[in-house]
N, C-alpha and C positions, 0 to 999 in steps of 0.2 A: 646639431647632428638634427634628421628628418629622418624618425623610420613606419615604414608603412609595412602593420601589421596587415597579412591580406591571405586570404583568406582561397585554397592551394586549391579548393577539390578533394576528390576523392583518393587524389592522391598519384595517376596515371597526370600527364604535362595538359594531353587533350581533353580532360575536364576543366580546365583555367580556363577565367574567363580570358578574354583581352586583354582588359584593363588592369591584369595583374600582372599577363606574360609581360607588358610591358616597363611595369613596376618590379619583375624580378629580373630585366633584361639591363633599365636604371642604374639601379641599385648599384652601390661599389662595394658591398660584402650583402653574406645572405647570414640567416643566424634560422631554427630550426630545429629539429628532431632529424637524426643517421636517416634515416632510414629515406624521412623529403628532401636528403639535401641530393643523395644519390643521382636525382632526377637530374640538378643541373651541375654536375661536375663538369658536363661536355661545355659550358659557359667559362669556363678559369676563373672567377670572381676565390676570391679569397672567403670560406665555407668557416659556422663556428660551430659546435650542439651543444644543448646553452632546449633545457626548455622549465621548468622552474622562470620564475618572475627576476628568484633573485642571480639565477646563469645568463639572464637576458641583459641586465643590470650591467652585471658584473661584462657585458661585452662590448655595450656600447661608454663604458668610462673608460675599460679599457684600451681604448682605440677610437682617441677624438679624429683622427685624422678621415674617415669617413665619413663623406658631410651627407651619407643616405644612408640606412641600412634597411637590409627588407626580412621581414618574420616571416617566418613559414607552416603558418596551423593548418592541420587540415579540413577540411570540407569549410563553414561555412562560421564565420570571425562573432554570430553572434546567436549561435548551437550547438551547444555542450559545450563549448569551445575556454581553451586555456584566457583567451583574450581579454575576457569578463576582467581578468584579476590584474592586467597589466596599463594598466592609468592609473593609476597608485600607485604600481611599482614601477616604473617609470617616467615622472610625476618631474617636470623641466623641459622635457623633454616633445619635441612637437610630432605629436602622433596625428598617422593614416590611416584609417581602416577600410581595407579592400570586402567585400564582400565576395563568396566563395559560394559552387553550386554541396549544397548540404547531404550527408548518405541520406536524409528521407527524402528531397527530392527527387536523387539522384533513386532511389531503389522504388516508389512508387512508379517515376518513369516507368524504371524496366517491367515493372507491375503491367504499367500500362491504368493504374487506380490512377482516383487524385488525392489529393495532399491535404485538402484548406478543409476537412472530417473528417481528420484523423488525430485523438491525442499524444502526446509523443511523453516518453519517462525512459529516463536510464539506468539502469540494472551495472554500467559499471561500474567497479569498485563501490557499490552503494549493498546494501540490507533492508532496502525500503517495499515496507505490499507495496506490490505494482497487478495485485491481482486486481481490487475493488475498482482500479480505471477501467481494469479489461473489461470486469462483469458490467458494469459500465456503459463501454464506450462499442461501440460499430466496427472499427479500425480502433488498435493501439499502435502507434510503434516503437521497437526499443530500439536504446543500443546497448547491448549486451560486452560483459569481460570475461578475461582467466576466472575470477572466484565465481563466480554467475556466468556462464557457455548457453546458448541455444539451448542443447539436451538439457542442466538441469532446470532451467524456467521450463521447459513443457513440461518436465517433471513436474515440476511445482505445480502446472494448470492438470496435468492428469488428474495430482492428490485432491482436490481443489474439485471434483468433478467434470473438468475440461476440460478432457483428452482430448472431442471427438470438432472443438473448434483447431477451423480451415488453421494453418499455420509456414509462411513464408521469409525462407529464411537466407539469403545470403551474406559472401562473405570474400573476401580481396574484392573490392565489387571496386571495380574500372581495368585492373588487370589484366594479363591473356585470359588466366589460371582464373580469373572470377565464375562464380557456383551459383548461383541458386535452386533453391529444393522448396515446392510443398507441399507439404501432405495436414494429416492430421498428428495434433499434438502430440495425439501418442504413441507415432511411428515417428516423428522427429524421435521422442527420447531419445531411443534407443541410435540415434545417427552419429557422429561426432562430427565438428565443424571447427575453424581456427576460433582464438579464444575473443577477436578484436568480430565478431560480424553481427548480423543485425533482424529485427522479425521482426513485422508486419502480422499480429491477431485479426483475424476480422471473426468477430462474437455474432452474426444476424437473430441473436434476439436478447439486445440489452437490458438489461434493469430499470427498468424508467423508475426512479426512485418519485416524479412528483404522480402518479398515477397508484401510488401507496399508501394509506393510513392505516395506523394499528388496528385493528378489533377483529381477527377471525374467530366466527360463531365456532365453539365447544365441540360443534359435534364435528368438527371437520376436520381434528386432527387423530393421527391414531396415535390412543388410548391405551387399552388395552388392561393389563391390572392397574399399571403406577397413577402416582396423585400425581395432578396438577394443578394447575394457575389455571383458575376459574374465572372468566371471561370478563365482566368486572376490578376483577381482582389487576389480570394483569394488565390492560386499559392505562391503571390509575398508575402503575409500578414500572410501563416503558416510560411511559411520561414523566413519573419522579426523576427513572434516573437521568432525563438531557441527554446522554451520552453526543460527544460533536456530531457533527459530518466527516468520515475517517477514522474515528476514534476507534480506539477498543473494549471491548466489553466481555465481565467474564458473570456467568452466572453459575452461581456456586448446587451445586445440588439444581439441578436443571429438571428430573424428573420424565416426563416428556417432554423436556423439551420444548413447549410452548408458549415460556418467554422468547426462550434465545430466538425462536423464528422469527417474530412479534418483535424481536429489536433488529435481528438479521433485515429481516424484509422495509425493514424503516430508514434504516443504514447501509444502503447496500456498498456505501464506500469504502465502512468501515468494516473490522472480523470481530466476530461471536465466542466467545470457549461453553462451552459447554462442558460444564468440571459432570459431574455426573460416578458412586461407586459401582450402582447395581449390569451385572452387564444386561438385563434385558430391559432396562433404558436406556439404560447403551444406544442398543438394538432399536431403537422407538426413537430416537432423537437421531440414530442416522433413515428411518426411513418419514419421518419429519418435514427431516430435512430435502428429503430430495424428493416427498408430494411439493412443496411450496418454492421445490427452485432454488432454497436458500442455501447455495453459495460462497457464502461466506463467515457460512456458520462450522461451525469445527467441535468434535463430540471430543473431552477428552475424556477418557474412563481412569476413576480413582474417586480415592481417599482427599479431603481437602483438609490438611491448608497442604501437602506434601502433587502433593496431582497441580498445584500454583506454579509449583514450581520450575522454571524454564517459561511458561509463557510470557508471549511480549507484557509490557506491565500495562496495566491497568486504563481508562478511563472517568470505567466506575464499574460497579459490581454487584450483583442484586444478590442475597443470597437467601434462597428460599427452601437451604435445607443445612445443618451444620452436623450436625450426630454427637452434637456434644463439641466439638472443637470453635464454637466459634472467635473465644478469645486470640489462640491461633492464625482463625483465616484472618482477623482485624490488625494484627502483626503482619503476616505478609503483605495486606496489602498498603501497609502501611510504611512497606520495606521499600518496597517497587514504587508506590508511587505518593507520597505524602499531599497529592491535593486533589486525592481520589475521590468520588461523588459512590456513597454506600445506599443499598436500600435496602432491608427488612421487612420477608416476607411472616412474622409469626399468631398463628391459631391459636399456641396456649400461653395459658399471663403465662408461663416459667420461659417461652421460651421469650417472650415480650419485655420481660426483665432483666434477663441474661442480655441482651438485644441493648433496649437501657445500660447495666451497667457494662458493656463496652464502647456506645457509645460516649460516654461522661467516661471510661478511663485514657481514648487516647481522645480527646476533645474533637472529638467536630464538631463543626459549627453550623447554626443558619439548619438544626436538627426539626424538624417536626413527626408529629407522631398523628396517622388518620388513624380509624377501627369506619373499616367498608361491611355494607349491608345490603348488603345485595334480596332482594326479594323475586320469582319466575312462577308469571299465570302459568294455572294446568287447568285443563279442563277436569269437573266433574261434569259430568251429559250435558245443559242444557250452562249450567254456569261456567264464571272463570272465580277457581280460586290461586290470590297470591302467598308460594310456600315460603319460605324463606332458607339461603345459603346462611352456610357455617360465615357467623366474622370473623374478619379477618384484620389482623394490625397492620400499618405497611410501616415501618419510620424510613429515615429522611436526613443522613448530613451530608459533611463533606466533611474528611480531610482540610486540616489546616497547616499549611506549610510549613510552621513556622511552633509547632507543634509539639514534642515532643514526649516522648512515652514518656 
């Protein structure tokens, strides 16, 4: 038996290629979702509603009398298509794949824009963080779903400070009732759309990762009277964290958010959660976030470890303040990611001793302890005197997934 897996475009038969149309007409039977089969009911061919690979194989096995089956797939067989799983599921059958017009190609044509410079992600049935892609891309195409419709994604953009971005939303593409709406994310957040819709988000000022290296001068931060991790320590801490591209960082006891800002700008595809219990410090974090446009930085008001519950699991954690709860914070980190990287900043010997105890108790590997003593020049008449800064200890290490508390 020969099985042709054909991309039929948007659903309207008019968007099918001539090659796909020919395959449909020559097939002995048609297989696919009910809504796709309805478009070809006039052909009078045997039709079988089947979606999962197991269901599709069952149709083939139960009907050996057919010489050729045409399996209908929406859009293109190579773009977020269920066709990806079929070679393994239909092993033993002769397979042929025919491309179709994808929703990306169709939608961009309708908007009169190119798609070779578009980055695409799927929010259909997925909980992936789409914001990093939107922050770093001029154009982002998204497939939406019932659990994450257009309005919900637009609300996510608003919460991330991206409510002014232009969003194009399209539903029922290619059908007579096709609807395409353009507006700001804040505007579309209040509207309703079909559960299966597509979006194109335009960001005229994407963050350029290659254009940034950490090391913002202290005086550029809005500080107030809240303690701040100084330039030299901040640079060393961000380097020690070694957050992977797209990774998640917790900054516990974030203060003014200086480490959070540096880490967020250095990894625009990731996310940084700045956890701080003092309201005035949280407000400073928000102000610095706004000043540096670090939209992948999320202030979290509350004391750790309670404030850590519900956050995305971290790849790395910077602890600049623990308010005596360091042991509990380590326990929460280990629970969420038993392979997380941890860097602790300590000014007092007591905090240093507590950190060393926690590193030993939880069996962190590759532990390093550094003391940073910096001095800065200060003018005194026609002379320059080096003024020493308070020494700071940085303790770094990594949880071992094979080590239990």
